[in-house]
N, C-alpha and C positions, 0 to 999 in steps of 0.2 A: 504494500500500500504506500503510495507516495505521501510524503509529509507536506504540510502546508508551509512552504518556505519561500526562499528568494526566487527559485525557478518559477513557481506558480505566480508570484506577484509580477514578475517580469512578463510572463505570458499573458496575464490579465491586462497589463498595460497595452500589450500588442492587440488584445481582444478589443479594447476600447477604441483603438485606432481603426480597427476593421469595421466598426459599427456602421459608420455612414455608408460605406461601400456595400455592406451587406443589405442595407435597406433598399438598395436598388435591385436586389434579386439576382445579382450576378452569380452564375453557376460556379465560376472559378473561386469567387470569394466564399461561397458556401463550402466548397471543398477545403478552403483554407481554414474555415472555422472548425470543421470536423477534424482536420489534421491538428489544429491547435489543441482541441480537447484530448486527442490521443497523446499529444506531447505532455500535457498537464497530467493526464492519467493514463499511463502506458497500457494498463490492462484493458482499456476500451479498444478492442480490436476492430469491431465492425460498427456500422451505423445503428444496428439494433441494440448494441450494448451501451450506447451513449447516455440515454436517460438514467439508467441505473448507475453508471459511472459518475455522472454529474452529481447524483444524490450522495454517493459515497464520498465524493470530493468535498461536498458541502458539509458532510458529517465530520470532516476533520477540523472544522473550525470550532474552537472552544468558546466558552462563555466569555472569557477575558478578551476575545477578539471579535466581539459582536459587530463592531464597526466594519471590520474587514470582511466579515461573513456577509453582511448586508450588501456591501459593495460587490462581493462575488456573485450574490444572487442577481443583482440588477444587471451586472455585466453579462452573465450567462443568458439572462432574458433578452438582453440587447442582441445577442447572437441568435436568437430564435430558439434557444434550448430551454425547455421548461421542465424543471425537475418535478417529480411527483411530490405533492405536498405531504402525503402520508409518510414519506421517508425522510423528510427534511427535519432531522433531529440532530441538534448540535450537542453532543455529549461532553461533559466536563472531564471525562476520563481519557479523551484522545491525546495522542502524543503531540508535543509542541517542540519547536526548535529551541536549542539552547539559548539562542539570542532573545527568545521571548520570555525567559524566566523572570526577569525583573518586572516586565509588563504584566505578567501573570499575577505576581504578588500584589501589584498596585490596583489592578482593575477587576479582580474577581469580586463578585457581588458580596456585600457585607465586609469585604476586605480581610477575611480571616480564614480562608480555606487553606489548610496545610498541604505542603507538597508531600508526596509519597516518600516514606522512609525505607521502602523495600529495595531501594537501589535504582539504577538506571533502567529505563525501558529496554526491552530486548532490541529495539532499534536505536538505542543510545539517545533516547529523548526523555523529557521529563513528563511524568504522569501526575495528574491532579486527582486527589480523592473526591468522591462525592460527599458533599457536606452533610447530607441527610438522606435517608432512604425515601423512596417514593411512598411507602406505606406511612411514613411519618407525616409527610405533607397531606396525604389523603385523609389522615385521621383528624386533621384540624377542622373545626367548624367554620362555616363561611364567614361568620363575624370576626373570628380570630384572624383569618387570612386577610380580611379587609383592614384590620388593625395594622398588620404587618405592611400591607400595600400602602397605607397612608404614610409610612415612613420613607417610601421610595418615590423617586420621580419616574416619569414614563420610561426613560431609558433603562433604569434599573429593573423595572418590571419586565421589560422585553428581555434583558439579560437573563434574569432568573427563569423566565419562561423557556428560553432556549437551553438553559443549563440542566434543568431537572424536569423529567416527564411528570412526576407527581405534582410539582408546583404548577406546571402548565395545566394539568387537569383541574386543579383547584382554581387557578385563575380563570379557566374557561367557565367554571361554575359561578365564580364570585364577582369578578371584575365586570362591571356593567358600564363604566364610563371611562373614556380615554381622551385626553387632551394633548394634541401634538403641538404644543406651543413652541417647542424647540425646533420644529421642522420648518424653519423660515427661509428667507431668500438667500441667506449666507451659505447654505449648504448646496452641494452639487445636486443637480436634478436626480441623478441615479441614486444618490443616498436617500433623498426624501422619499422617492417612490419605493425604494427597497425597504425602508422602514415600515411604510404603510402595508406593503405586502407581507412583511414579517409579522406585523400585528394581526393581520388577517389569518395567518397560520396559527398563531398562539391563542387568540381571543376570539372565539366564535359566537359568543352570546352578548356582544356589546349592545347596549341600548342607546348610548349617547356617545357621539364622536365629534370632536372639534378639530378641524384642520384649518383653522383660521389663518389666513395669510400664507398658506403653503403655496407660494406662487408657482412652483414647479410641479405641482401635483398633476399627474396625467390621468386621462380617461381610463386607461387600462388598470392603473393602481387603484383608482376608486371603484372600478368594477370588481376587482379582486376582493376588496374589503366588503363591498355590498353583497357579493355572492356568499362570502364567508359568514357574515352576520345574519343575512336573510331577514326573515320576519321579526327577529328580535330587535333590530335597529329602529328606534323611534325618533331620535333627534340627531341632526347632523348640521354642523356649521362649516360651510364652504366659502365663507366670505373672503374675498380677496384672492380666490384661487383662479388666477387670470388665464391659466392654460387649459382650463376645463372647457369642453364644448358640449353641444347637445347630446353627443353619444354617451358621455359620462353620466349626465343626469338621467338619460334614458335607462342606462344600466342600473342606476340606483333605484329608479322607480320600479323596474322590472323585478329586482330581487328583494326589495324592501317595501312591500305593499302596506305595512303598518306604520309608516312614517307619520309622525304627528307634528313635527316642526322641522323646517329647513330654512337655512340662511344662505342665499346665493348672492348677496349684495356685492356689487362691483364685479359681477360676472359678465365682463364685456364680450365674451365669446358666445353667450347664450342667446338663442333666438326663440321665436314662438314654439318651435319644435320641442325644446326642453320643457317648457311649461305645459304644453299639451301632453307630454309624457307623464308629468306629475299628476295629471288629472286621474290617473289610475290609483293613486294613493288616497283612498276614500276617507281615511282617518285624519288627514291633515287638518291641523288647527291653526298653525302659524306659518306664514310664508313671508320672508324678507327678500324682496327683489329690488331693493334700492340700488340705483345706478345701472340696472340692466336696461340700457338705453335702446336695445333692439327688440324689446318686448312691445308688442302692439295690441290693439283690441282683439285681434284674432286669438293670440295666445292667452290673453286674460280671460276671454269668454270660454275657451276650452278648459282652462284651469278651474274656474269657479263652477262650471257646469258639472264637473266630476267631483269636486271637493266642497260639498255643500255644508260641511261642518266647520268651515273656516271661521275663526274668531278674530285673528289678527292678520292684517295685510299691509305691508309697506311697499308702496309703489313710487317712492321718492325718486324724482328725476327720470322717471320713465316717460319721456316726452312724447312718445307716440301714442300714449293712452289718451282717449278722449271720453266724452260723455257716453258714448256707446258702450265702452267697457264698464263704466260705472253703473250703467243701467243693468248690465248683466250681473254685476256684483250684488246690486240691490235685489234683483229677482232671485238669485240662487243662494245667497248667503244672508238671510234676514237676521241671523243672530250675531252679526258682526259687532265686535266690541271696540276694536282699535283699528283706525284707518289713517294712513299717512299718504297724502297726495302732494307733498312738497315738491315744487318744481314741475308739476304736471300742468304746464301752461296752455295745453290744448283743451283742458276741461272747461265746460261751460255750465251755466246755471242748471240746465235741465238734468245733468248728471247728478249734481249734489242734491237737487230737489228729490230725485228718485231715491237716493240713499236716505235722506232725512225722513221721508215718508214711510220707508220700509224698515230700515235698521234703527229702530227706536231705542235700542239698548246700547248705542255707541257711548263710550266713556272717554275716548281720546280721538281727536280729529286734527290732523295737520294739513293746513292749506297754504303753507309758505310759498309765496311767489306764484300763486294761482291767480294771475292777473286778469282773467276773463270772468271771474266770479263777481257778482254784484249784490246789492241789497236784496234783490228778489229771492235769491237762494238763502240768504241769511235769515230772512223772515220765516221761511219754512223750517229752518234749523231751530229757531227760537220757539216755534210752535210745537214741534214734534220731539225734539231732543231735550231731555231734562236730567240726564245722568252724566253729563260731561264733567270730567275732572281735569281735562287738559285740552287747550285750544290754541292753535298757532295760526294767526292771521297776519303775520309779519310779511310785508311786501305786497299785500293785497290792496293796491292803491285805489281801486274803484269803490271799496267799501266805505260807508259813512260811519261816523261815531255812533249815531243812534241805532243803526242796524246791529252793530257788534254789542252795544250796550243791552239791547233786547235779549241777545243770546246769553250774556252774563247774568242778567236778571232772572232768566228762566232756569239757570243752573247754579244752585247754591254751592256746588263743589268747585266753581271757578273763582279764582282770587287774583286780584291785581295788586294787593297791598303787601306790606312786609310782615304783617301779623301771621300770615300763613305762607307756605311755599308758593311763590308766584306761579300760577298755572295758565295764565293768559299771556301769550307772547304777541306783541304788536310792533316790534322793532321796524323802523324804516317807514312808518306811517304817521306823519305829523297830525293827520286828521283824526287819529284815534287816541290822542293824548288824554282826552277827556273821559275815556272809559273808566268806570269805577266798579268795584265789586260791592257787595252789600255791607262791607265793613266801612264804606264811605270814606275811603282814603284814596288820594290820587295815585294813579299808576305811574310807574317809572319804566323806562325802556328796559 
């Protein structure tokens, strides 16, 4: 069995250089890729043996080398070689190169796994003891495992999951939330996507996943995670994932039909197709599409027609949305509670009137810079909406002070004074300076 050493690392660098040419489907380059795998793992004689050989090669990566292991996974995938997830087990007992000894001592999870005292490995490498038996981890109750998990960051959880099958099984049962706050733009794209795929292998019952600002997240990595979590996944934060396209969201909707909340804000690559795909997630309660400037009435109508349980919808700066889309929201989602239309400057009074007449349970309404709305729609808002606790009319120049005052008077939860948290925002509208809440104190910007 080949050791994970300098030869492999050198070969992997060569593999990364081949990636761009391989994407073109060149037969010669494909042969080079297979030859490369044979070089890295000499026992891989023929093409049929390659998948198992790659699995075995990945198995040589120890827990203290998770970063390198993940890089290896992503680079192998870049070559079109997809290892069997069932065999992707990184054991802490595998042999390591002598030059990795110090790294092993520093990076092993919890920092206290002793090196074997039985002497050198038969291949003259260092072996690492298992810290605890699988039965030991399996005997822990879920609440105790979660207590341990609270002491670890996301990276440590992944390390432990790779190192111990028992821990991985308990993680699979216990860990329900994962936040990839460290998978930011400073990491190589292969690393970010490799980590997400690794989490998909280790944690198959996640209910909540945050990939906020993972700018290099790919459609394929998201699809892998969605397929792994399946119907368990209920909340996902993909805000700022600028590389995602409609295909990634379609995969998420296909594999995770029980989604209740999704944040795709700043999803500049998403079009109506992505939101039409989300219409199959009947349990959706919250959708944040702020900044998805390619979303139009067509996508919005398809979305709300399939997700009639929506309670919170953020359409901020979706400038292609008009009153037609809002009428569809009013018709399909009468239980809407929070709606943000900031920057939707194509919306006219007829759309807001339809919402106010139907969605009488609204508690938060954002109308920042909706410059086509007038007193006519605000009069209907004042008549029908009485549960508002947040109102943003900043930049709505056509509105008069009396129209906004009528809305404030009809909603005791709206305040413009310092006695309570200011919940009426009127910035940029000199004509609205006279608006007061029932506390009878002048508003400030």
